[in-house]
C-alpha positions in Angstrom: 1.6 -2.8 9.6 4.7 -4.0 7.8 3.0 -5.3 4.6 4.6 -4.5 1.2 2.6 -5.6 -1.8 2.8 -5.2 -5.5 -0.5 -6.4 -7.0 -0.3 -6.5 -10.8 -3.3 -6.9 -13.1 -1.6 -8.9 -15.8 1.9 -10.5 -16.3 2.0 -9.9 -20.1 0.9 -6.7 -21.8 0.0 -6.7 -25.5 3.1 -6.0 -27.6 5.6 -6.9 -24.8 7.1 -9.9 -23.1 6.5 -11.6 -19.7 6.5 -8.9 -17.0 8.2 -6.4 -19.3 5.7 -3.7 -18.6 6.3 -3.7 -14.9 9.9 -4.8 -14.6 11.1 -1.4 -13.2 8.4 -1.5 -10.6 9.5 -5.1 -9.7 13.1 -4.1 -9.3 12.2 -1.1 -7.2 9.8 -3.2 -5.1 12.1 -6.0 -4.2 15.1 -3.7 -4.1 18.6 -4.8 -3.2 17.9 -6.5 0.1 16.1 -9.4 -1.6 18.4 -11.8 -3.4 16.1 -14.8 -3.9 12.3 -14.8 -4.6 10.1 -17.7 -3.8 7.8 -18.3 -6.8 4.5 -20.0 -6.4 3.4 -21.6 -9.8 0.3 -23.4 -8.5 -2.1 -21.6 -10.9 -0.8 -23.5 -13.9 -0.5 -27.2 -14.5 3.1 -27.3 -15.8 4.8 -25.9 -12.7 8.4 -26.6 -14.0 7.9 -24.7 -17.2 6.1 -21.8 -15.4 8.9 -21.5 -12.9 11.5 -21.4 -15.7 9.6 -18.5 -17.3 9.7 -16.6 -14.0 13.3 -17.6 -13.2 14.6 -16.4 -16.6 12.8 -13.1 -16.3 13.9 -12.4 -12.7 17.5 -13.3 -13.5 17.6 -10.4 -15.9 16.5 -8.2 -13.0 19.2 -9.6 -10.7 17.2 -12.0 -8.6 17.3 -15.8 -8.2 14.0 -17.7 -8.2 13.1 -20.8 -6.2 10.0 -22.7 -7.2 8.0 -23.6 -4.1 7.0 -26.9 -5.7 10.7 -27.8 -5.8 10.9 -27.6 -2.0 10.4 -30.7 0.2 8.4 -28.6 2.7 6.5 -25.7 1.1 5.6 -24.2 4.5 9.3 -24.1 5.5 10.1 -22.6 2.1 7.6 -19.7 2.9 9.1 -19.4 6.4 12.6 -18.9 4.9 11.5 -16.7 1.9 13.0 -13.3 1.4 10.3 -12.3 -1.1 7.2 -14.1 -2.5 5.8 -13.9 -6.0 2.6 -15.8 -6.9 1.9 -15.9 -10.6 -1.2 -16.0 -12.7 -3.3 -18.8 -14.2 -6.5 -20.4 -12.8 -7.4 -18.8 -9.5 -9.4 -21.8 -8.2 -6.5 -24.2 -8.9 -4.1 -21.7 -7.2 -6.2 -21.3 -4.0 -6.9 -25.0 -3.7 -3.2 -25.7 -3.9 -2.4 -23.0 -1.3 -4.9 -24.7 1.1 -3.7 -28.2 0.3 -0.2 -27.2 1.3 -1.3 -25.3 4.4 0.2 -22.0 3.0 -2.6 -19.5 3.3 -2.1 -18.6 7.0 1.7 -18.9 6.7 1.9 -16.5 3.8 -0.4 -14.1 5.6 1.8 -14.2 8.7 5.1 -13.7 6.8 3.7 -10.7 4.9 1.7 -8.9 7.6 4.0 -9.7 10.6 7.4 -10.2 9.1 7.1 -7.7 6.3 8.2 -10.1 3.6 7.4 -8.4 0.2 4.6 -10.1 -1.7 4.1 -9.7 -5.5 1.0 -11.1 -7.2 0.0 -11.2 -10.8 -3.5 -11.9 -12.0 -4.6 -14.9 -10.0 -1.7 -14.2 -7.6 -3.3 -10.8 -7.1 -6.8 -12.3 -6.6 -5.6 -14.5 -3.7 -4.0 -11.6 -1.9 -7.5 -10.1 -1.3 -10.5 -11.0 0.9 -11.8 -13.7 -1.5 -11.6 -15.0 -5.0 -15.3 -14.3 -5.6 -14.4 -11.6 -8.2 -12.0 -13.6 -10.3 -12.7 -14.1 -14.0 -11.7 -17.8 -14.0 -13.7 -21.0 -14.3 -14.0 -23.2 -11.2 -12.1 -26.1 -12.6 -11.3 -27.4 -9.1 -13.0 -26.8 -5.8 -11.0 -25.1 -3.0 -12.2 -25.6 0.6 -13.1 -21.9 0.7 -13.3 -18.9 -1.5 -11.7 -16.9 1.3 -8.2 -15.9 0.3 -5.0 -14.8 2.0 -6.6 -11.4 3.1 -3.6 -9.1 2.8 -5.9 -6.2 2.0 -9.6 -5.7 3.1 -11.1 -5.5 -0.4 -11.3 -7.5 -3.6 -9.7 -7.0 -6.9 -10.8 -7.8 -10.4 -7.7 -8.2 -12.5 -7.9 -7.8 -16.3 -10.9 -5.5 -15.8 -12.5 -4.8 -19.2 -14.8 -2.0 -20.2 -17.9 -2.8 -22.2 -17.2 -3.0 -26.0 -19.9 -0.8 -27.5 -19.3 -2.4 -30.9 -19.7 -5.9 -29.7 -22.8 -8.0 -30.4 -22.1 -10.2 -27.4 -25.2 -10.1 -25.2 -23.7 -11.7 -22.0 -23.1 -9.7 -18.9 -20.3 -7.0 -18.9 -17.7 -7.1 -16.2 -19.4 -4.2 -14.5 -22.7 -6.1 -14.4 -21.0 -9.1 -12.9 -19.4 -7.1 -10.2 -22.8 -5.4 -9.5 -24.3 -8.8 -9.1 -21.6 -9.7 -6.6 -22.6 -6.5 -4.7 -26.2 -7.6 -4.6 -25.1 -10.0 -1.9 -24.9 -8.6 1.6 -21.6 -7.6 3.3 -19.5 -7.8 0.2 -16.3 -5.7 0.1 -15.3 -3.1 -2.4 -13.9 -4.3 -5.7 -11.0 -2.6 -7.5 -11.1 -3.2 -11.2 -7.5 -3.2 -12.4 -7.3 -2.8 -16.2 -4.4 -4.3 -18.2 -1.2 -2.4 -17.4 -2.2 -1.3 -14.0 -1.0 -2.4 -10.5 -1.4 -1.5 -6.9 1.5 -0.8 -4.6 0.8 -1.2 -0.9 3.4 0.0 1.6 2.1 -0.3 5.2 -1.2 1.6 5.2 -0.5 3.5 2.0 -1.8 2.3 -1.4 -0.8 3.9 -4.7 -2.1 3.0 -8.2 0.7 2.5 -10.6 1.0 1.7 -14.3 -0.4 3.2 -17.5 -4.2 2.7 -17.2 -7.0 3.8 -14.9 -8.7 1.6 -12.3 -12.4 1.5 -11.5 -13.6 1.1 -8.0 -16.9 -0.6 -7.2 -18.6 0.0 -3.8 -21.8 -1.8 -2.8 -24.8 0.6 -3.1 -22.7 3.5 -4.7 -21.8 4.5 -8.2 -18.4 3.3 -9.5 -15.5 5.7 -9.5 -12.4 6.1 -11.8 -8.9 6.6 -10.6 -5.9 7.8 -12.6 -2.4 6.2 -12.3 -0.6 7.8 -9.4 -3.8 8.1 -7.3 -3.6 7.6 -3.5 -5.9 4.7 -2.7 -4.9 4.4 0.9 -8.6 4.8 2.0 -9.2 1.2 0.7 -7.0 -0.2 3.4 -9.2 1.1 6.2 -11.5 -1.7 7.4 
């Protein structure tokens, strides 16, 4: 398996700028072989402004950015891409646009068969997994399916938050919502990525990077905590 993935929980960490907290990981991930990165801004409404944000940041790291919405043929843009970055925003809007433009299977093919490096942040991380069923976003549009690109055989919950013991909010905690998801049959594991964490996948090896722990939820089992640097390759076994 040729896949190379950098799945980031959040693009902006409190107290720092856009992608500042993971810029070293990004530069190491895309390396020197990639010169241009294809950016997919579908998760936000203003695609031009979003692409400019990504373009300005990646330029400081030595990469040129092409917005996929600027291409006359999005599928052809994916076929020619040296690297792919799908940014955050609303996951439902993002996935619907990927389906509308016939990109789900093409991105999967390029990443899994051709080894094109794929970076996702927040919603872009969600769509790299089995489904978007564990996103935090509101369903503002209706994609034809919740099934996502399927680059890994589990789900991720970006921006995972622990219960605030001082809060008077009586709604479900994130842990309770994921438990409700696992009450349904045949649901995959869910990796809760806290702010500041990311998962690096290289072939059949997965490593937790960043500054915060991740929590793993498995149907019918107690949740588990993993420290940065942990080997999570077992998650890639179907």
